[in-house]
C-alpha positions in Angstrom: -94.9 -155.3 -8.4 -98.0 -153.7 -9.8 -97.5 -150.7 -12.0 -100.1 -148.0 -11.3 -101.9 -146.2 -14.2 -101.3 -142.5 -14.4 -104.0 -140.4 -12.7 -106.5 -139.0 -15.1 -107.4 -135.3 -14.6 -110.7 -134.4 -13.0 -113.3 -132.4 -14.8 -112.2 -129.3 -12.8 -108.5 -129.8 -13.7 -109.4 -130.4 -17.3 -111.5 -127.2 -17.5 -108.7 -125.2 -15.9 -106.1 -126.6 -18.4 -108.2 -126.4 -21.6 -111.1 -123.9 -21.3 -109.1 -120.9 -22.6 -106.9 -122.7 -25.1 -108.8 -124.2 -28.1 -105.7 -125.6 -29.8 -104.5 -127.4 -26.7 -108.0 -128.9 -26.2 -108.2 -130.0 -29.8 -104.8 -131.6 -29.5 -105.9 -133.4 -26.3 -108.9 -135.0 -28.0 -106.9 -135.7 -31.2 -104.4 -137.7 -29.3 -107.1 -139.5 -27.4 -108.9 -140.4 -30.7 -105.9 -141.2 -32.8 -103.0 -142.3 -30.4 -101.1 -143.8 -33.3 -101.9 -141.2 -35.9 -104.9 -140.5 -38.1 -106.6 -143.6 -39.6 -109.9 -143.1 -41.5 -112.8 -145.2 -40.1 -114.2 -145.8 -43.6 -111.2 -146.7 -45.8 -108.2 -146.9 -43.5 -106.5 -144.0 -45.2 -103.8 -142.1 -43.2 -103.9 -138.8 -45.0 -106.2 -136.0 -44.0 -106.9 -132.3 -44.2 -108.1 -130.0 -41.5 -111.2 -128.0 -42.3 -110.8 -125.0 -40.0 -114.3 -123.5 -40.6 -115.9 -126.5 -38.9 -112.9 -127.6 -36.9 -113.0 -131.1 -38.3 -110.7 -133.4 -40.3 -111.5 -135.1 -43.6 -109.8 -138.1 -45.2 -108.2 -137.0 -48.5 -108.6 -140.6 -49.9 -112.3 -141.1 -49.5 -113.7 -137.8 -48.2 -115.1 -139.2 -45.1 
């Protein structure tokens, strides 16, 4: 028996769910980018800090 993949939300559904909630939108893309947790692309470090002014994360081991 073939197992079906879960249905991905359409752009309209995505906009309804995340357009008014920045934190939920950030969490959605964070989980898509790092499904197993944060791993730095440069050094492989797993510790980070969130820079809220620019809404980005920075590796605490190498600064990338």
